[in-house]
N, C-alpha and C positions, 0 to 999 in steps of 0.2 A: 889796042886796050882803049876803052874809054875811059875817061876821067871826070872828077867832080867839077860842076859847073864853078867858075870863078878861081880855079887853081893858079896858084903864082906860078909865074914863069921859071922862078928860082927853085931849083929841086935838090935836095940832099938825101942822104942815107942815115938812118938810124938804126941801131941794134941794141943787144944787152950791154954794150960798152959805152953807151951814150949816155953822159950825166944828164941830171934833169937841169942843172945850170945852163949847160950846153945849149940842150934842146931849147930851153926856153931863150935864150938870147937869139937863137936861129929863127924861130917860129915868131918873135916880136917884131923880128927886121923883115918879115914876109916871106921866108923860106918855107917852102913845103918839105916835109919830112916823109920819106917812105920807111915805114917800119918794117924791118927785115927779122927781127929777133922773136924771141918767146912771145908767144901770145899774151899771157898773165903778165910778163915784165912790160910789155906795151901798155896794158890796163894802169899798172903802176905809174908808169911814165906819165901818161894822161892825169893821173891823180896829183902827181907831183907838179905839173906845171900847172893845175888849177889852183893848187896852195901858193904858188908864187902870185897868181894873178888875184887872188883873194886878199893877200898881204898887201901888193900894190893899190888895192881897193881902199883898204883901211887906212893905208897912210895917207891918200889924197881925199879921202871922206872923213878924216878925223882931226882936221886942223884945229888947234887951239884957237879960242876966241872967236871963231865962227858962231853966228846965231843959228839955232835949231831950225831945220829946213822943214818945210810944210810937208805934208804927206804927198802933195801932188810932185813936189821937186824930188823926194826921194825915190816915189815910185818911177818917175822918168829917168833919174840919174840911174837907179839899179836895173833898168830894163836895158839902158845903154851898156851897162856893165856886163849884164848876160849876153847882149849881143857881140862886145868885145869879146867875152869868152869865147862863145860859139866860132867865132871868126879863127881865134887863134888855135884852139884845141882842134878845129876842122882841119888843120894843116897839117896834121897825122894821119896820114894815109896807109891803106894796106892796098895790095894789089890781089885780087880774087882770080884764080884761075878757072878753067873750065875741064871736066873731066867726063869721061864716058861712064854713065850709070845704067843700070838696068833699065830704065825706060828713056833712054838718051841722054843727051848732054845735060850735066847739072854743074851748078856752083860748088867752087871747092877754096879753101883758106889754107894754102901751104904753108905754114907757120907751126913751129913747134908747141904742143900743148893747145893747138886751135880746137875749138869747139865744131862739130859738124854744123855745117850752114847751109846745106844745100836746101831743104825744106823751107828754112826761114826765108832765106834769098829768094827762091821761087815764089814764096807767097806775097813778097814785096815787089818784085820785079817782073815775076814770070820766068820761064826757064830761059837760060842763055843761048845766044844763037852760036852753033858750032865754030863760026869763022869769026866770032866776035875778039878772040885772044883774051878774055877777060875783063875785068872791070877795076878801075882803080875808086876807092871810096875812103871816105874820113872814117877813122876808127870809131869816133863817136856815132856816126851813122850807123855803121855795123852793128854797134852795141843797141842801138834802137831797134835796128831791125829784128835782132835776136830777142829784145825785150818783148817788142810787139808781138812775135810770134808765141811766146810763153802765154800771153794775155788771150791771145785768139784761141789757145790750145784749151786753156784753163777755164777761159771764159769770166764773167763778171757778175756775181750773184746780185740778183735784183728782188729783194723781198716782196715787192709791190706786185709780182707777177706769181706769187704763191709759190707751191712746192708740187714736185712730182717726184712720186716714188721715195717721198721723204727727204727729198734734196731741193734746195732753193731753186727756182728756175733762173736761168743765166741766159746773157746775150753774149755774143763773141764777136769782138771788134776786129775789123781786119786793119792791115798797116795802112795808116794815114788818116783812119776815121777816128773822129773825137769820142773816147771811152765813156761811159758815165759812172765813173767812180765816185763823183760828188753826187751821191744818191737823194741829198734831201729835195732837190727839184722833182725827182721821179715821185717820192713819197706825197709831194705837195699836190701834183697834178693828179694823182690816184685818189687822194682825200677829196678834193674838189670834185673830180669824177663823181666818186659814189655819192654825192650831195646834189649834183646838179646836171649830171649828163642824162638825158632821156634817152631810155632803151631804142634802139634803131636809130638813133642819130646819125645824120651824115657829118663826117669830121674831116677837117683838113690840118694835117700837121706839118708846118713849115720847118726845113733844117733837120730831118728826121735822123741824120747819124746812123747810129747803129739799128734804129727801129724802135727803140726800147718805149717812148711813149706812144707811138702807133700800137705797140702790142697793149700796153696797160690801158688805152681807149678801148681797144678791141675787147679786152677783157672784161671791161666796165660795161660793155653792152653796146659800144657804137655799132648800128648797122654797116655802114661802109666808111673806111678809113682811107683818104688819099693822104700820101706823105710825098713831100718833095725833099730834094737837096741838090745842091749846085754841085757837089763832089762826086763824081761818078763810081768812084770807089764806095762811096757811101750809100748810093742806089743798089748797088750789087749786095753791100753787107746786110743792109736792111732787109731786102727781099729773103736773104739765106736765114735770117733770125726770125722773119714773120713766119715763113714757111716751117721753120723749125719749132716754133711755139704753137703751131697748129692755127694760127690766124691768118694765114695767107691768102686763105681764100675770100677774106672780108677787106684785104687790104690791097690797095694799087700803090707802087712807089715808082715816081718818075722823076727825071732830072728837069730842075728848074730853079731859077734865081727868084725865089720867093713864091710866086703864083704859078701853077700849073696851066699849061696849056690847055684850052677846053678840049681839044681833041684828044688829049692824052689821059684825061679825067674819066672816070666811069660814066658812061652813057653823057659825054659831053658836058657834065655837072660845071656850074658856074658859081653857084652859091652853097652854103653849108650852115649847117645849123650850129656848130662850133667849129672855129678856127684857134688853133695853138700853135703859139711861137715862143720860143726859147731862145731869144737872139744871144749874140755874143754880147758881153756884159761889159766890157770896157770901150771906150772910144780909143782910137788908136790904128796904126797901120798893122796889119799881119806879115809877119816875115817869113811864114812857112805854111802850109796847108793845115797844119794843127792847130796854127793859131787863129785860123778863120772862125774856129769855135770860140775864141776868146775875145778878140779886137774887133772892131765895127768902125772903120776910118769915118770919122765924123759924125757916126750913129746913123750912118747912110741906110743900112739895112733897118734899124728900129724906125725911122722916121718913115721909110717907103710903107713898111708895114702896116703903121697907123695912117697913113695918107690912104691906102687900098683897100683897107679893111672893110668899112663899110659897105662897099660894092660887092664884097664876098660874102656876107652875110644873109642869109634867108631870114623871111618874116620872125622875128621874135630871137634872132639867132644872136649868139654871144663870141667874143674874141677873149682868147684867155692869154694873156702876156706874162710870161713867166721871166722875172729880172730881178737881178740882183742890185741893191741899192750902194755897191761897193763904189762906182763912179761917183755918186754924190758925196760920199765922205773924202774920197781923194780930190774932190774939186773939180773934176772932168767933167760933169754935168750936174746940173742942179736939178731938184724935184722941181721947181717952178717950171724948168725946159720940158721936162717931160709933160707936166698936166697941160702945158701949152700946146704940144704936139698932139695930144689927145682932144683937145677942143677943136684945135683947127682941121682935124681929121673927121669931124662931125660926130663925134663919140662922146659918150659918158660912162661914167664908173658905177657900176652895179655893186661891186663889193671888192675886197681886198682880203686875201688870206695870206699868211706869212709864216716863215720858219726860220731859224738861225743855222748857218752851215756849221757843218761838223767837222770840217777839215782842219789840221793843225795850226794852219796859220791864222785860223777865226779866233783862237783861244787869246785870252790877255797873257802878258807876260807876268808869270807869277811873282817874279821879284820886283815888279813896278818901275822897272828901268825901260820902258817901251819907248821906242821912237814914235814919231807922227803916223808912219806907216802901219806900224804894228797896231798902234790904238786904232786906226781906222779899219784895219782888218778884222779886229776883235769887233767892231759895231756893225758890220754886215748883216743884211738881212735880205733873204730872198722872198718875193712876194709873186703871187700869182693875181694879176689885175683882172676883173670880169668887165668886159667892154661891152656896150652895146650901142646901135644907132641912137642919135639924139631925135 
């Protein structure tokens, strides 16, 4: 049986008789606990351990007499807390088995009141090998797999794509692919495309994910869209969504770290009328595949985009950079730095359109007792910068 990466060498067993205090002590000491009890009781144990972690965070973060921390300090401290939380909760694991199904071997979770996991696990990892003996996974990861499967089945409504048969069009994210649940940036691209995208224009969309922006641009009249992503899962996911939305014949999806290899682009295309990039918006080291859509170590992807954009623009072409300014409010990157990188790339700003994020963390604290991090989030603005060669 395979196990999760980095699993501790000390392993114990937990079941319905295990108390939350005993589990918390063992997990904090580095022990991995294999859950063998009722599935729903296992979920309750996760929540109880998490509450104990939160109490510990409040005790260490709320010492009297300490000066209020900056937004950057709070952000980094809470990221460390989330990493610690993930590490400890990830030590509660379950053993998946393999059973004979109608179509061959399939995943099974042999716990009382366990949900059916075969389809969700196959979606995330593929079908099991008959001789594998199963798989040991963190219970938190299994919950993520089950949640991702539900998102994949239901899809994410995207109003900018219009309606079909009286129902808002949707994209269907695959496991491990960043989901466009924050739709304000999609609406922003759609609005700018409605005003500035020339019918029949050639478009390159970098970091396509589910393919949602490629679909919006195709629906707005782009003649050919080339979409890239460094994540192989995203490449497959985008192709599927674009075909389902009826624009696959005008969209080419290829694996690439930013720029497509000319041989993989339609007819060897090297320049485009419009290049669109919605980069990870925060400087930082990603700790998972999904965090690749959020954190950009040293703003590396952003800087490489601005350095290489001019060479990829056709005569009169534009680069559309979709970027949140949260990093600026957190003190992780300044507006002056961004404008300097634009200038160093031989680019000029044609215009900027902005929108206010609609997610709950962007709302000011109604009680007026917000910390510096909450204030920074409430001031966040997402902008589309229209860039051209100087």
